[in-house]
C-alpha positions as CSV (number, residue, x, y, z in Angstrom):
1,M,155.8,239.0,129.3
2,M,155.8,242.2,127.2
3,G,157.3,244.3,129.9
4,Q,156.3,246.2,133.1
5,V,153.7,248.9,133.0
6,V,153.0,251.2,135.9
7,V,149.5,252.7,135.9
8,I,149.3,255.8,138.0
9,G,145.8,256.2,139.4
10,A,143.0,253.6,140.1
11,G,140.0,255.7,139.0
12,V,137.8,254.2,136.3
13,V,140.2,255.4,133.5
14,G,143.2,253.9,135.3
15,A,141.4,250.6,136.0
16,M,140.5,250.3,132.3
17,A,144.1,251.1,131.3
18,A,145.4,248.4,133.7
19,L,143.0,245.8,132.4
20,N,143.8,246.4,128.8
21,A,147.6,246.4,129.6
22,L,147.1,243.0,131.2
23,S,145.2,241.7,128.1
24,E,148.2,242.7,126.0
25,G,150.5,240.6,128.1
26,F,152.2,243.3,130.2
27,G,153.0,243.0,133.9
28,V,151.0,245.7,135.6
29,T,151.5,247.7,138.8
30,I,148.8,250.2,139.9
31,L,149.8,253.1,142.1
32,E,146.9,254.5,144.1
33,P,147.3,256.2,147.6
34,E,143.6,256.0,148.3
35,T,140.9,253.3,148.1
36,P,139.9,252.5,144.5
37,G,136.4,253.8,143.9
38,G,136.4,255.7,147.3
39,E,134.7,258.9,148.0
40,Q,137.8,261.0,147.3
41,A,137.5,260.1,143.6
42,A,135.6,261.6,140.7
43,S,134.9,258.0,139.7
44,Y,132.8,257.7,142.9
45,G,130.7,260.8,142.7
46,N,129.9,261.5,139.0
47,G,126.5,261.7,137.4
48,C,126.3,258.0,136.6
49,W,125.4,258.5,133.0
50,L,127.0,256.5,130.2
51,S,126.1,259.1,127.6
52,P,127.4,258.8,124.0
53,M,125.6,262.2,123.5
54,S,128.0,264.1,125.8
55,V,129.7,265.6,122.8
56,I,129.1,269.3,123.5
57,P,131.9,271.2,125.1
58,P,131.2,272.9,128.5
59,A,131.3,276.4,126.9
60,T,129.3,277.1,123.8
61,P,128.7,280.3,121.7
62,G,127.7,283.2,124.0
63,T,128.9,281.6,127.2
64,W,131.6,284.3,127.5
65,K,128.9,286.9,127.9
66,K,127.8,285.2,131.2
67,V,131.2,285.7,132.9
68,P,130.0,288.6,135.1
69,Q,127.1,286.3,136.2
70,F,129.5,283.5,137.0
71,L,131.4,285.8,139.2
72,A,128.4,287.5,140.8
73,D,126.4,284.4,141.6
74,P,128.3,281.9,143.7
75,L,125.4,279.4,143.6
76,G,124.7,279.5,139.9
77,P,125.1,276.3,137.8
78,L,128.5,277.6,136.8
79,A,130.4,279.8,139.2
80,V,133.9,281.2,139.5
81,R,135.2,282.2,143.0
82,W,136.6,285.7,142.9
83,G,139.7,284.9,144.8
84,Y,140.7,282.2,142.3
85,L,140.0,284.3,139.2
86,P,143.6,285.7,138.8
87,R,145.1,282.2,138.9
88,V,142.5,280.6,136.6
89,L,142.0,283.4,134.1
90,P,144.3,281.9,131.3
91,W,142.5,278.6,131.6
92,L,139.1,280.2,131.7
93,T,139.9,282.2,128.6
94,G,140.8,279.1,126.7
95,Y,137.8,277.3,128.1
96,L,135.4,280.0,126.8
97,L,137.1,280.3,123.4
98,A,137.0,276.5,122.7
99,G,133.3,276.6,122.1
100,A,132.9,280.2,120.9
101,T,131.5,279.3,117.5
102,E,129.3,276.5,116.1
103,N,132.2,275.4,114.0
104,R,134.4,274.9,117.1
105,V,131.6,273.0,118.9
106,M,131.3,270.8,115.8
107,K,135.0,270.0,115.7
108,H,134.9,269.1,119.4
109,A,131.9,266.8,118.8
110,E,133.6,265.1,115.9
111,A,136.7,264.5,117.9
112,I,135.1,263.0,121.0
113,A,132.1,261.2,119.6
114,P,134.2,258.1,118.6
115,L,135.5,257.9,122.1
116,L,132.0,257.7,123.5
117,R,130.2,255.7,120.8
118,G,128.9,252.3,122.0
119,A,130.2,252.8,125.5
120,P,127.3,251.3,127.4
121,G,127.7,248.0,125.7
122,I,131.5,247.9,126.4
123,H,130.9,248.8,130.0
124,K,128.3,246.1,130.4
125,A,130.7,243.5,129.1
126,M,133.4,244.8,131.5
127,A,131.0,244.8,134.4
128,D,129.9,241.3,133.7
129,E,133.5,240.1,133.7
130,A,134.1,241.9,137.0
131,G,131.0,240.2,138.5
132,V,129.0,243.5,138.8
133,G,126.9,243.3,135.7
134,H,123.9,244.4,137.6
135,L,125.4,247.9,138.0
136,I,125.3,248.7,134.3
137,H,121.9,249.4,132.6
138,Q,121.1,250.2,129.0
139,R,117.7,251.8,129.2
140,G,118.4,255.2,127.6
141,A,118.4,258.6,129.2
142,M,116.0,261.6,128.8
143,Y,116.5,265.3,128.8
144,I,113.3,267.0,130.0
145,Y,112.0,270.5,129.3
146,P,109.0,272.6,130.3
147,N,107.9,272.7,126.6
148,R,109.1,272.4,123.1
149,A,110.2,276.0,123.0
150,A,112.8,275.3,125.8
151,F,114.1,272.4,123.7
152,N,114.3,274.6,120.6
153,A,116.4,277.0,122.6
154,E,119.1,274.3,122.7
155,A,118.9,273.7,119.0
156,L,122.6,274.1,118.4
157,A,123.5,271.3,120.7
158,W,121.0,268.9,119.3
159,R,121.9,269.9,115.7
160,V,125.6,269.0,116.5
161,R,124.6,265.7,118.2
162,H,122.6,264.8,115.1
163,R,125.6,265.4,112.8
164,V,127.7,263.0,114.8
165,G,125.2,260.2,114.8
166,I,123.1,260.7,117.9
167,T,119.5,259.8,117.5
168,W,116.6,260.5,119.8
169,R,112.8,260.3,120.1
170,E,110.7,263.2,121.1
171,I,108.3,262.6,124.1
172,D,105.2,264.7,124.3
173,A,103.4,265.6,127.5
174,D,101.1,262.6,127.6
175,E,103.8,260.1,127.0
176,L,106.0,261.8,129.5
177,R,103.3,261.4,132.2
178,Q,103.0,257.7,131.4
179,R,106.8,257.2,131.4
180,E,107.5,259.3,134.4
181,P,104.4,259.5,136.5
182,D,106.2,261.0,139.6
183,L,107.7,263.9,137.6
184,D,106.5,267.4,138.3
185,R,103.9,268.6,135.7
186,R,105.9,271.7,134.9
187,Y,107.8,269.4,132.5
188,G,105.9,268.8,129.3
189,F,108.4,267.7,126.7
190,G,111.2,265.1,126.7
191,V,114.0,263.8,124.4
192,L,114.8,260.2,124.9
193,V,118.3,259.0,123.8
194,E,118.0,255.2,123.6
195,Q,121.7,254.8,123.0
196,A,122.5,255.9,126.5
197,G,123.0,253.9,129.6
198,H,123.9,254.4,133.3
199,C,125.8,252.9,136.2
200,T,124.0,252.6,139.5
201,D,127.2,252.6,141.6
202,P,130.2,254.2,139.8
203,G,132.4,253.8,142.9
204,G,131.6,250.1,143.3
205,Y,132.0,249.5,139.6
206,T,135.5,251.1,139.7
207,A,136.5,249.1,142.7
208,A,135.3,245.9,141.0
209,L,137.4,246.7,137.9
210,V,140.5,247.2,140.0
211,A,139.8,244.0,141.9
212,L,139.5,242.2,138.5
213,A,142.8,243.6,137.4
214,V,144.4,242.4,140.7
215,S,142.8,238.9,140.2
216,K,144.5,238.8,136.8
217,G,147.9,239.5,138.2
218,A,148.2,243.3,138.7
219,K,149.9,244.6,141.8
220,L,148.1,247.4,143.7
221,I,150.4,249.5,145.8
222,K,148.9,252.1,148.1
223,V,151.2,255.0,147.2
224,G,151.2,258.0,144.9
225,A,153.7,258.7,142.1
226,T,156.1,261.6,142.8
227,G,158.2,261.5,139.6
228,F,160.0,259.5,137.0
229,R,163.5,258.2,136.4
230,I,164.2,258.6,132.7
231,E,167.6,257.8,131.2
232,G,168.6,258.3,127.6
233,G,165.0,259.1,126.8
234,R,163.7,255.8,128.1
235,L,161.7,255.3,131.3
236,K,163.4,253.2,133.9
237,A,161.2,253.7,137.0
238,V,158.3,255.6,138.5
239,L,159.3,257.3,141.8
240,T,157.2,257.2,144.9
241,A,157.6,258.3,148.5
242,T,158.6,254.7,149.4
243,G,161.0,254.1,146.6
244,E,161.2,253.3,142.9
245,V,158.9,251.0,141.0
246,A,160.7,249.6,138.0
247,A,158.9,250.3,134.7
248,D,159.3,250.0,131.0
249,R,156.2,252.0,130.4
250,A,153.9,254.2,132.5
251,V,150.3,255.5,132.2
252,I,149.4,258.7,133.9
253,A,145.7,258.4,134.8
254,A,145.6,260.3,138.0
255,G,142.7,262.6,137.3
256,I,143.2,266.2,138.6
257,R,146.6,265.2,140.0
258,S,147.9,264.4,136.5
259,K,148.9,267.9,135.6
260,A,152.0,268.0,137.8
261,L,153.1,264.5,136.7
262,A,152.8,265.4,133.0
263,K,154.8,268.5,133.6
264,M,157.6,266.3,135.0
265,V,157.8,264.5,131.7
266,G,157.8,267.7,129.7
267,D,154.2,268.5,128.8
268,G,152.4,271.5,130.1
269,V,148.7,270.7,130.1
270,P,146.2,273.3,131.1
271,L,144.2,271.1,133.5
272,E,141.8,272.6,136.0
273,S,139.2,271.3,138.4
274,E,135.5,271.7,137.4
275,R,134.3,271.0,140.9
276,G,131.1,269.1,140.8
277,Y,128.6,268.2,143.6
278,H,126.0,265.6,144.2
279,A,123.2,265.1,146.7
280,V,121.8,261.6,147.4
281,L,118.5,260.9,149.0
282,L,119.6,257.7,150.8
283,G,117.6,254.6,150.9
284,E,115.0,253.0,148.6
285,S,112.4,255.4,147.3
286,R,109.1,254.5,145.5
287,I,109.1,258.0,144.1
288,G,111.6,259.0,141.4
289,P,112.7,258.6,137.8
290,R,112.2,255.4,135.8
291,T,114.8,256.6,133.4
292,P,117.9,258.7,134.1
293,L,116.7,262.3,133.6
294,M,118.3,265.7,133.1
295,P,115.9,268.6,133.9
296,S,116.8,271.6,131.7
297,D,116.1,274.0,134.5
298,G,118.3,272.2,137.0
299,K,121.3,271.4,134.8
300,M,121.7,268.2,136.7
301,G,121.4,264.5,136.2
302,V,118.9,262.5,138.3
303,V,119.5,258.8,138.6
304,A,118.2,256.0,140.9
305,T,121.3,254.4,142.3
306,E,122.2,251.6,144.6
307,A,122.5,254.1,147.5
308,G,119.4,256.2,146.6
309,L,118.3,259.0,144.3
310,R,121.3,260.9,143.1
311,A,121.2,264.5,141.7
312,A,124.6,265.5,140.3
313,G,125.8,268.6,138.6
314,Q,127.1,272.1,139.1
315,V,130.4,273.5,137.9
316,E,132.5,275.5,140.4
317,I,135.9,276.9,139.5
318,A,137.8,277.3,142.8
319,G,140.8,275.0,142.6
320,I,141.4,271.8,144.4
321,E,142.3,273.2,147.8
322,A,139.2,275.4,148.5
323,E,136.6,274.2,151.0
324,P,133.4,272.9,149.5
325,N,130.4,275.2,149.4
326,W,127.7,272.8,150.5
327,K,125.0,275.3,149.6
328,R,125.6,274.1,146.0
329,A,124.7,270.5,147.1
330,E,121.6,271.9,148.9
331,I,120.5,273.4,145.6
332,L,120.7,270.0,144.0
333,R,118.7,268.5,146.9
334,D,116.0,271.2,146.6
335,H,115.7,270.8,142.9
336,L,115.4,267.0,143.3
337,L,112.5,267.5,145.7
338,S,110.8,270.1,143.4
339,S,111.2,267.8,140.4
340,F,109.4,265.0,142.2
341,P,106.7,266.5,144.4
342,G,105.6,263.2,145.8
343,L,108.9,263.0,147.8
344,P,108.3,263.8,151.5
345,R,109.3,267.3,152.6
346,D,110.0,266.5,156.3
347,L,113.0,264.3,155.7
348,P,115.7,264.5,158.4
349,A,119.0,265.9,157.4
350,D,120.8,262.5,157.6
351,R,118.6,261.1,154.8
352,F,120.7,263.2,152.4
353,K,124.4,262.7,151.7
354,F,126.4,265.5,150.0
355,W,129.6,265.1,148.0
356,M,132.1,267.3,146.1
357,G,134.8,266.2,143.7
358,H,137.1,267.3,140.9
359,R,136.4,266.8,137.2
360,P,139.8,267.1,135.6
361,S,139.2,269.4,132.7
362,T,141.3,270.8,129.9
363,T,140.7,274.2,128.3
364,D,139.1,272.6,125.2
365,G,137.1,270.0,127.1
366,L,138.9,267.1,125.4
367,P,140.9,264.5,127.3
368,V,144.6,263.9,126.9
369,I,145.3,260.5,125.5
370,G,148.6,259.4,123.9
371,A,152.3,259.5,124.4
372,S,154.4,262.2,126.0
373,R,156.3,264.3,123.5
374,D,159.6,263.9,125.2
375,C,159.4,260.3,126.4
376,G,157.2,257.9,124.4
377,D,157.4,255.4,127.2
378,V,155.0,257.5,129.3
379,L,151.4,257.6,128.1
380,Y,148.6,259.9,129.1
381,A,145.0,259.1,130.0
382,F,143.5,262.0,131.9
383,G,141.5,265.2,131.5
384,H,138.1,263.7,130.6
385,G,136.1,266.4,132.4
386,H,132.4,265.5,132.1
387,T,133.1,262.3,130.2
388,G,135.3,260.3,132.5
389,L,133.0,257.4,133.2
390,V,131.6,257.0,129.7
391,G,134.9,257.6,128.0
392,S,137.0,255.4,130.2
393,A,136.2,252.1,128.3
394,R,137.6,253.2,124.9
395,T,140.4,255.2,126.5
396,G,141.6,251.9,128.2
397,R,141.4,250.1,124.8
398,A,143.4,252.9,123.2
399,I,146.1,252.7,125.9
400,G,146.3,248.9,125.4
401,A,146.8,249.4,121.6
402,L,149.5,252.0,122.2
403,L,151.3,249.8,124.6
404,A,151.2,247.0,122.1
405,R,152.4,249.4,119.3
406,R,149.2,249.0,117.4
407,T,147.0,251.7,115.8
408,P,144.1,252.4,118.2
409,E,140.6,251.9,117.0
410,I,139.9,255.7,117.2
411,D,141.9,258.7,116.0
412,L,143.9,260.0,119.0
413,R,145.3,263.1,117.3
414,P,142.7,265.5,118.8
415,F,143.7,264.2,122.2
416,S,147.4,264.7,121.9
417,A,149.2,266.8,124.6
418,A,151.0,268.5,121.7
419,R,147.9,270.5,120.9
420,F,148.7,272.8,123.9
């Protein structure tokens, strides 16, 4: 056996890291205080997309001009709560500057595109091995617009996507009607990205990956990490509330909770929660999308899942302790209903399920993947923001390579914690 690796966090990134560590011959212990794939996790409630085209940073040129709007409209697609502004201002400043020019957007895309490329196929193989291959689909995804002019208004994003190898097919109004007969006729133009895929139960998929790791010999301990015992620059153990867990190496993959753990190892990472919401119309529906859709006027992803129609989106900057604002989920519900006018309007409240979770996001929108500066035995795999599900597969492979002292298949320099 190569040694003992402790993976902190059993979200989809942690699960992938654990599986790759096992494949490299390491003994693995996973620390997770909650249920893997449970409703507390971002891995449960995300937008379900496996999207190689998610290469655009959250903030783009001109976003900074909308800050007054973010503060004034608590229900906008991106909102910042007034009371949290003083605390989050340094992070928000970096967040806005990261995509302030087209050149910066391009550098972001060039960095993250290799992490996302080919992800649907990798996920399908992993899901098949875990016995849940039916949860991964490779049927593409479509952005929809009222007209071509609305698409042209997002020319920068599509220009950047093209430069990093994303291809698409334009869908005119007639074909859109044929492909998506239930869609509201206010949409008359679509862009189909055939490289994309989706997962119809991200929580179930995550749970299955963790179960696969356990079946291969990983230990799953229901406890959170509280620190590290490092002696002479080498990791000896991961600390928990119930005692030490001996470790030669550790992987921090604890999502939004990773910031404090990285700080204990010597790296200050500007990590903040981009709180996201979803609304699910529970049960099977004959009305809805045939392909995962993202309406340009709703800034949300709409996917038919195992549980029902899920509309996911929104960005709320309010920290991890603030209570959810369920009106934001209601907006997603209402937009789902308006996008598909054939859905009944007299549905009882219990037909909808609302959720809120925490996207762990850095100022520049890129994840943190690689070794700690002060202790090379501790590896980072967190901060994926909007790309956690799609980016988890190659992140896990990169962690496996680092553990085995091999050069990863992608360049990890843009993801180093040292950039901060």
